[in-house]
N, C-alpha and C positions, 0 to 999 in steps of 0.2 A: 490255112495254118494260123494258129493263134500265137501271139507274141510270147505268151508264157511257155510255149513249146521250145523256144530258143534257150530258155533258162533251166527248165525242169531237170533235164538229164545231163547238164554240163557241169564241169568242175567250177567251184567258186573262184571268181577273179578278184583282183585287188579292189576294183570299184565296188563289187558286191560286198566284200569284207568291210569296206569303208562304210557302206550303208548300214551294215549290221552294227558296227561300233558306234556310229553316230546315233542310230536309233536307240541303242541301249543306254547311251549317255543321256539322251533326252528323257527316257522313261525313268531314269534315276531321279529326275526332278519330281515325278509323281510319288516315288517312294519316299523321298525326303519330305515332301509336303505332308503325306499321311503320318509319317513317323514324328515329324516336328510337333504336330498337335498332340500326339500321344505322350512324348517325353517332356513337352513344355507345359502340359496341362496342370500338374501340381503347382508349378510356379505361377501360372496364370491365376489359378484358384486362390492362391495365397495373396497375390498382389491385388486382385479385384474383389476378393471376398465373396465369391458367388457360390450358389448351391450346385449340386451335381447336375440337376436338371438344366440350369443356365449354362453350365460348362458343356453339357451335351449339345446345346445349340451352337456353341463355338466349334465343337468337334464336327458337327454336321454341316457347317457352312460351306466347306470346300466341296462336299458331296452334292449340295444343292447346285453349286456352280458347275460341277462336272456334268450334271444332268443337262443344264442349258448348253454347255459347250458341246456335248455329244450329240444332242438332238437338233439344236438350232444352227450351230456353227459347222459341225462336221459335214452335213449334207451339202453345204456351200462348196466344200472341197471337190465334190463331183462336178462342179461347174467351173470354178476358177482355178483349180489345180490343188493337188494335195501338198506339194512342197511349200507353197506360200502360206497355206492354212496352218501347217506345222510351225513355220516361223512366227506367224501371228499368235499362235498358242503360247509359245515361249515368251513373247513380248508381254502378253496379258498376264502371265504368271508373275513376271517381274513387277508389273504395275500393282498387282494384288499384294505382293509382299511389301511393296513400298507404302501402300495405304496403311497396312498394319502397324507401321512404325509410329503413327500418330495417335494410336489408341492409348488411353490413360484410365486409371482407376476412377478419376473424377468424372470422366465422360461415360463411364460404363463400358460394356462390351460391344456396343453397336458397331463402332468402327472396326473392331476385331472381327466381328461376324461378316461385315462387308468385305474386309480384306480376304477372308477365307472364301467367300462366294466368288469374288473376281478371280482369285487364284484358281479356283476350281473350274471356272469357265475355260481358262487357258489349258489346264490339264486335260479336261474333257476333249477339247478340240485336238490337242497334241496327240494324245493316246490313240484316238480314233483314226487319224490319218497316218501316223507313223507306223502303226501296226499293219496297215494295208500296204504301205510302201515296202516294209520289211518282208512281208509275205511274198511280194512279187519279185523281189531281187534274190530270194533264197532258193537254191536248187532243191529238188525233191528229196535227195538223199540225206541232207542235213536239216531239212525243214523242222522236224519235231524238236531236235536239239536246240536249234537257233531260237525257236519260239519259246522253249523252256527257259533259256538264258535270258531272253527278252522279258519274260514274266518275272524271272529272278531279279531283274534290275530294280524292281520295286523294293525288294528286300535289301538289295545292295545299298540303295539310297537311304533306307532306314538304318542300316548297320553303320554306314559312314557317319550319318548324322548323330546317332546315339553315341558312337565311340568318340567322335571328334568334337561335336558341338554340345552334346548333352552335358558333359561334365563342366562346361564353361558357363552354363546358365545360372548356377548357384552364385557365381561371382559377378557375371555381367548382366544377368536378368534375361527374361524370356525374349526381349526384343533382339538380342544378339542372334537368335535363330532366324529371325525375319531378315536381318541384314545379310546374313550368309545366303539365304534364299534369293534375295534380290540380286546380289552380285552373280551368283551362279546362273540364274535365269537369264540375266542380260548377256552373259558370255555364251550361254547355250543358243540364244536367238541369233547371235552373230555367227556362231559356228554352223548352225543349221542352214542359214542363208548361203554360206560359202560352200559347204561340203555336201549337203543333202541334195541328190538329184530328184527330178520329177518322176512321178509314177509312170512306169512303162505302159501299162494297159490304158491309163488315162490319155497318154500321148497317142497310143495306137488307135484310139477312137476318134482322132482328128478334131479334138476340142479346141485347138488353136491353129492359126494360119500356118505357122511354121512347124507344125507337129512332126512332119516327116523329117525335116532337117534336124530338129532337136532329138528325135528318136534315133536317127542314124549316128549322131554324135555320141550318144550314150552307148549304142551297140558297138561302135568302133572302139571305145574305151574298154569294153568288155571283150574285145577281140572276136566279135561276132560279125557275120556278113551284113553289109548294109542292105537296105531295102530300096527297090525301085519305086515302090508305092506302099501305102499303108496296108497292113495285113487284110486279106480278103474278109476275115471274120468281122472287121470293123464296118464293112460295107453291106454285109448280109446277115446281120444279127436277127434273131427272132424278135417278135413283138415284145416279148418279155425283156430282152436285152435293150431294146430301144427306149422303153419307158423309164422315166427317171422320177426321183422324188419319193415322198412317203407313200404315195399311191401304189408304186411298184412293189414295195416290200410288204404291203398289206393287202395284196390281191393275188389271185391265182394260187399256184402251188407254193409260193413263198409265204402265204398268209399263216399257215399252221406252223411252219418252221420259225417264223419271226415271233409269234405269240408264245410258242413253247419255250424258246430261248430267253425271252424276256422274263417269263415266270421262273425259269430255272436259275437265271443269273440273279434275279431279284432275291430269291431264297438264299443263294450262295452269299450274296453281299450282306445280308442280315447277319449271318454268322461271322463272316470275315471281318466286317468293320466293328462288330461288337467286340471281337477278340482284340483287334489292333488298337482300339481306342480305350477299352476299359480294363484289359488285363494288366498293363503296366500301372495305370492309375489306381486300380483296386488294391493290388499288392502293396504299392507305395503308401496308400492311405491307411490300410490295416496296420502296417508296420510303423506308420508315422515317420517315414523316411523318404522325402521327395526324390532323393538321388537314386532310389531303387528303380524308379521309372525308366531312366536310360538303360539300366542294366537289363531290365526285362525286354526292352526294345531290341537290345543286342541278341538276347536269346531268341526272340521272335524272328529277327533278321537272319541269323545263322541257320536256324531250322528251315526257314523259307527258301534260302539259297540252296541248301543241300537237297531239300525236297524237290525244287524245280529242276535241278540238274539231274537228279535220279529219275524223275518223271520223264525228262527229255530223252535219256538214254534208253529207258524201257519203251518209250513211245515209238522208237525206231522199229520195234518188232510187234507192237500191240496196237490195235485200232484205238485212236484217241477217244472215240465215243464209248468204248468199253473200259479203257484204263481210267478215265476221269471219274466215272461213278464209283469204281473200286476205291480210289483214293479218298473220295468224299465220304464214303461209308466209314472208312477207317478214321477219317478226320472227325466225324461225329463222336466216335468213341473216345478219341484222344482229347478233344476239347472238353468233353464231359468229365474226363478223369482229371484234367487240370483244375476244374472247379472243386472236385472231390478232394484232391490232394491239399488244397488250402493255400494260404499265403506265406507259409513258413519257408524261409530261404535255407538252403539252396534248392529244396524240392520244387518250389514254384518255378524257378529258373529252368530246371531240366524238363519239367512236365510241359511248360509253355513251348520250349524248343521242339519237343516231340510233336505236340499238337500243330505247331506251325509247319513242320515238315510235311504233314498230310494236307492241311488246310490250304496252304499257299500253292501247292501243286495244282489245285483246282483252277487258279488263275491261268496257268500255262495251258490247261486243257481247254478252257473257254476261248482264250486268245487264238489257239490253233484251230478250233472247230468253227467258230463263227464266220471269219472272213470268207472261207471257201464255200459257204452256203449261198452266196449272192453273185449275180452276174457283174461284169466289170463296171457298168455305168451306175450301178446302185450299191457298189461294195462299201464305200465310205458311209453312205446313208444307212445301209443295213447294219453295218458294224457299229456306227455311232448311236443309232436308235436302240439297239439291243443293250449295248454297254450303258447308255445314258439312262434309259428307263429302268434297267436292272439296278442301277445305282440308287434308285429310290430306296431300295433295301438298305443301302449304306447310310442314307439320310436318316431313316427312322431308327436304325439300330442304336446309335449313340444316345438319341433322345429318349427312346424307350428304356434303354439301359439305365440312364440317369433317373428316370421315374421309378423304375423297379428298385434301385438302390435307396432312393429317398423314401420309398414306402417300407423299407426295412427288409427287403429280400436279401438273403444270404448269398455268399459267393458260390456255394455248391449248386443251389437251385438256379441261380441266374445263368451260370455258364452251361448247365445241363439244358435249360430251356432254350437258350440261344444257339445251341449246337444242333438242335433238331431240324432247322430249315435246310441244312445240308443234305439230309435224307430226301427232301423234296427235290432239291437240285439234281441229285443222282437219278431219281426216278424220271425226271424230265429228260435227261440226257439219254437214258435207255429207251424212252419212248421215241426220241428223235432217231436213234439208231435203227430201231425196228421200222419206223415209218419210211426212212430213206431206203432201207433194204427192200421193203415192199414196193416202193416206187420204182427202184431200179429193176426189180423182177418184172413188173408190169411193162416197163418201157422195153425191156429185152424181148418179152413175149410179143409185144406189138410190132417191134422191128422184125422179128423172125417171121411173124405172120405176113407182114407186108412183103418181105423178101421172098417168101414162099409163093405168094400170089403172083409176084412178078415173074418168077421162074416158070410157074405153071402156064402163064400166057405166052411164054417165049418159045419159039420152035426149037426142037432138039437139033443139035448139030450132028452130022454124021461122024 
């Protein structure tokens, strides 16, 4: 019996609902961080007097940090525990926000870039481990919807930031957004330490001396029967399950899945982060009204929340590996149309909302697909590496976008060009689906053949 079998088909308990709520609140930090750069960018550019290429470096700083957080820090969670790694991530976010408060126009954007990188390290670690914990505590019946709401938390953070903090930046300056981020991250770190339980499957693998005791405490809170010993699956795993670290996810049958998901997520991140960082800034710049940026972030956030929830409801009936490519193909068309419609308000507001509806649903799809591809002992590693390396696309998108705009590329051409990588992402997901179906068919055939051979050699009963 696997520990996940106790959760899969059972109703959600109060502890499981608490995990969902805490996880969503933590990911709101990710959304606020992404949106903060987008709606604060016009004020930063005005205060520091930088070009769009230099501004792109600031916008990419957090993504560089997310890469390090996902690849370097997240795998540590598979060794020391996912709960503590999540708390550590929230603390690092707070430190990064605090560093940004010392950046000034006289000193240039160096400290601001460092601030964004450190913050990104925390976000990368946080998202990688919290997503895994959430997937383990969620029953099968509501899993697609919960993961969609989890993905929508990114947009919720952006929406709250744009609605509440954005309008205040004109009066209080861009640093006000960093102060809010520092306070919220500090509170989140304390809340995660108190309220977030440890990963069930991590405990089931006996990674700490009191693993059985801690596991039984959690099971009792969920009104599940306690265990006399750790689940048998933790003692009789296959060689693949016992291997840990980067070598495990880049070898055997996991190799092609990992590489394919990195490429697909990289392509998706190029489009996603070009839209989130440059759509508000471009419209505000063309209209020469910095306060339009928070308004565009509101449109992006509302569309993203609606898209993620709609995606989650549909995903209860349609395979994620089929549904996600469909949304990404529609997202390609919608984002291209946003560029074609131009910067005139309110058309830009509505077309960005529609584009965000389809684009942001891709996040829910990837968040739901990736964790279940990996065995327990390498789940945080696999999830973190795919998300981290994939975010390279998010790092290059704002910088390349700035270069394109500085070179004179128009809004229509830029957004059409940067929408195309989502087609690559959709193809990658379809290839994954076909590959997994073929693997399942081969395994079933092998099992049937083995079973048939056993029955042939067994004497018939009268």
